C-alpha positions in Angstrom: 124.3 -35.1 89.2 128.0 -33.7 87.6 131.5 -35.0 88.4 132.3 -31.3 89.2 129.5 -31.1 91.5 130.5 -33.4 94.0 132.5 -32.6 96.8 136.0 -34.0 96.8 137.0 -34.9 100.6 140.7 -34.0 100.9 143.2 -36.5 103.0 146.6 -35.7 104.2 149.9 -35.8 101.3 152.3 -38.8 101.0 149.1 -41.0 102.5 149.1 -40.1 105.9 146.3 -39.8 107.9 145.9 -37.4 111.0 147.2 -39.9 113.9 150.5 -40.8 112.0 150.4 -36.7 112.0 150.0 -35.4 115.1 152.7 -38.3 116.5 155.3 -37.1 113.9 154.4 -33.4 115.2 153.8 -34.8 119.1 157.5 -36.4 117.9 158.9 -33.2 116.9 156.5 -31.3 119.4 158.4 -33.2 122.7 162.3 -33.2 121.3 162.3 -29.7 121.4 160.7 -29.7 124.8 163.6 -31.6 125.3 165.7 -29.0 124.2 164.5 -25.6 127.0 164.3 -28.0 129.3 167.5 -28.9 128.9 168.4 -24.8 128.1 166.7 -24.7 131.1 168.9 -27.3 133.2 172.1 -26.0 131.9 170.7 -22.1 132.2 169.8 -22.4 136.1 173.3 -23.9 137.0 175.2 -20.1 135.6 173.8 -18.4 138.2 171.3 -15.7 138.7 172.7 -13.1 136.2 170.6 -15.9 133.4 167.4 -16.1 135.2 165.4 -13.8 132.1 166.9 -16.9 130.0 165.8 -19.1 131.9 162.1 -17.1 132.2 162.7 -16.8 128.5 162.7 -20.8 127.7 160.3 -21.7 130.4 157.5 -19.2 128.3 159.2 -21.0 125.0 158.1 -24.2 127.0 154.8 -23.8 127.6 153.9 -22.0 123.9 155.7 -24.9 122.7 153.1 -27.2 125.0 150.2 -25.2 124.5 150.7 -25.5 121.1 150.6 -28.7 121.3 147.7 -29.5 123.3 145.7 -26.8 120.8 147.2 -29.0 117.7 145.6 -32.3 119.3 142.0 -31.1 120.1 142.1 -29.7 116.5 142.9 -32.6 114.5 140.9 -34.7 117.1 137.8 -32.2 116.0 138.3 -32.7 111.9 138.6 -36.3 112.1 134.9 -36.2 113.8 133.4 -33.9 111.7 134.8 -35.7 107.9 133.3 -38.8 110.4 130.1 -37.5 110.3 130.4 -35.7 107.1 131.0 -39.1 104.8 127.5 -40.9 107.8 126.2 -37.4 105.9 126.5 -38.2 102.0 125.9 -41.9 102.2 122.5 -41.1 104.2 122.0 -39.2 101.6 122.4 -42.1 98.6 120.3 -44.0 100.7 117.1 -41.9 101.4 115.4 -42.1 97.7 115.9 -45.9 98.4 113.5 -45.2 101.8 111.4 -43.6 99.7 110.9 -45.7 97.3 110.0 -49.0 99.9 107.6 -46.9 101.5 105.8 -46.2 98.2 106.2 -50.3 97.7 105.0 -50.8 101.0 101.8 -48.5 100.0 101.6 -50.2 96.7 101.9 -53.6 97.8 98.9 -53.5 100.8 96.5 -55.4 98.7 98.8 -57.5 97.1 100.6 -60.7 98.1 100.7 -61.3 101.7 104.1 -62.6 100.7 105.3 -59.8 99.0 103.7 -57.3 101.4 106.4 -59.3 104.5 108.8 -59.5 102.3 109.3 -55.7 102.0 108.9 -55.1 105.6 111.7 -56.9 106.3 113.7 -54.6 103.7 112.9 -51.9 104.9 113.5 -53.2 109.0 117.1 -53.7 107.5 117.6 -50.4 105.5 115.9 -48.9 109.1 118.6 -50.8 111.4 121.9 -49.6 109.0 120.7 -46.1 109.2 120.2 -46.9 113.3 124.4 -47.8 113.4 125.0 -45.3 112.1 123.0 -42.6 114.3 120.4 -41.6 111.6 116.7 -41.6 112.8 113.5 -40.0 111.4 112.5 -37.0 111.9 109.2 -37.5 113.7 106.5 -36.0 111.9 102.7 -37.0 111.7 99.7 -34.5 111.2 99.0 -32.5 113.8 102.3 -32.1 114.8 103.6 -28.2 115.2 105.4 -26.8 112.3 109.4 -26.5 112.6 111.0 -24.7 109.6 114.8 -26.4 110.8 112.7 -29.7 110.9 110.4 -28.7 108.2 109.5 -28.0 104.3 106.5 -26.9 103.8 105.0 -27.1 100.2 101.5 -26.7 100.6 99.3 -24.8 102.3 95.9 -26.3 103.5 93.1 -25.1 105.6 91.5 -28.1 108.3 89.3 -26.4 111.7 90.5 -29.8 112.8 94.2 -28.9 112.9 95.2 -25.6 114.4 97.5 -22.9 112.9 100.8 -23.7 111.6 100.6 -27.7 112.8 101.6 -30.2 109.5 98.3 -31.5 107.8 100.1 -33.9 105.8 103.2 -35.4 105.4 104.3 -36.3 101.7 108.3 -37.3 102.2 110.1 -38.1 105.1 112.8 -35.7 107.7 115.9 -37.1 108.8 118.7 -36.5 110.8 122.4 -37.4 111.9 122.5 -36.5 115.9 121.5 -32.7 115.7 122.1 -31.8 112.2 119.1 -31.9 109.8 119.8 -34.4 106.6 116.8 -34.0 104.4 113.8 -31.6 106.4 109.8 -33.4 105.9 108.7 -32.4 103.3 104.8 -31.4 104.7 101.6 -29.7 104.2 101.1 -26.7 106.6 97.4 -26.0 108.7 95.6 -22.6 108.4 
């Protein structure tokens, strides 16, 4: 893959992370809210002629508070999305390794028993890493109903033992993280 094709993640300037930015913004908003509250208290002492000023300041305070809450929620969502994107990128890099382990296990069935056990242990360790990242294999085997959101059909076959739009053969396993498909399962579809 060429360098210019790679996606570059942008981070906040000056080496600040989102928590620092949120803290600074929070402090600024709190100071401004305190100033508004002081103005409200001062103006309430002057009597009824200032009631419109009080109302204006109260509205301004509520606006600032709502802006801060929106900023806080947006920052939390951005942080979660950044983590999800990172997990997806790492997982995409791992999937060819998992495919090769599966191929090696298939080829080693007739080979030395100790070699087969070693490959199985490597595969289990790799699966454990993916499990920790909330990545799971898309359930797909012969007879599974074809789902275009989870499967990629590359061949068609006529098979009387299978129903219409059922998976006849799986060529490559698919994986997903939470509700996002990382790679669809590559399958042959019957009938």
